C-alpha positions, 0 to 999 in steps of 0.5 A, a space after each residue: 904619518 898615522 898608523 894604517 887602519 885595520 882591515 874592515 870586516 863586515 859581519 855577514 850575519 848582522 851586516 854591521 861593520 866591525 870597528 865602526 861606531 854604530 848609531 841606529 837610524 830609523 830611516 831604513 827598511 827591508 830590501 825587496 825580496 831577491 834584491 842584490 847589491 849592485 851599486 855604491 852611491 857616494 854622497 857629500 854632507 856637512 851640517 850646518 853647511 860648510 861645517 865639520 864635526 859636531 852632532 848634526 849628521 847623527 841627528 839628521 839620520 836619527 830624526 833628532 834635530 830639535 826645534 831650536 837647532 841652527 836656522 840652516 838646519 830647521 828645514 831638515 826637521 822631519 826629513 827621513 833620510 839616512 846612509 849606511 856609513 859616514 866617513 868623517 874628515 879624520 877617517 872615522 866610520 859611523 854606521 847607521 844602517 846594516 848593509 842588508 837593510 835599505 837605507 833611505 839615501 838616494 831618494 827618487 833615483 834611477 841607475 842605467 834605467 833601473 829605478 829605486 836605487 835604494 833597493 840595490 845600493 849602499 849609501 856612503 857619506 863623506 863629510 865635506 863639501 863641493 868646495 873643500 877637498 876631502 882628506 887623505 884619511 877619507 879616501 883611504 877609508 872609502 877605498 877600504 870600504 868599497 
C-alpha cells in the first residue's frame, strides 16, 4: 500500500494547487464579473484513445500537437480546450489553469437551465476511458480535490 498523499492546498491568491505539476494552458480566460464557482465537471480523457501516459494531454491543452502526431490525434490540431486539473492513472496531478480563471472544458453547455458552464465550474480530467475502470489512486485524489 502506498503512503497517503499530503492534503491538497490551494493558494487563494494565485488559484494554484500546491504539489501539482504546473503546465500553463493558453486555453483560458477571465471568468465573468461576479461569477462564483458552483459546479465541478469531471471528464475522462486518454490520448491517443485507449492509451495512458505520454505527452499528448499536455500537448492538447497547450496547443502543441504537431502535424506529424499519430493519425488519431491530427483532428485535434487547433482545438482550443483545457481543464483546470488532470488526475493521471497513478494519482499525480497536473494543473493547467488556475482555479480563478475560466478553463475551456465544457464547450456549449448548460446546467439546470443555466448556460455556459465554463463560467461557473471547475473542470477535472481523469485519465481513462469508459471501458477501463479508473484507479483507486485517481478516486482518492479526486475525492481530495472536490
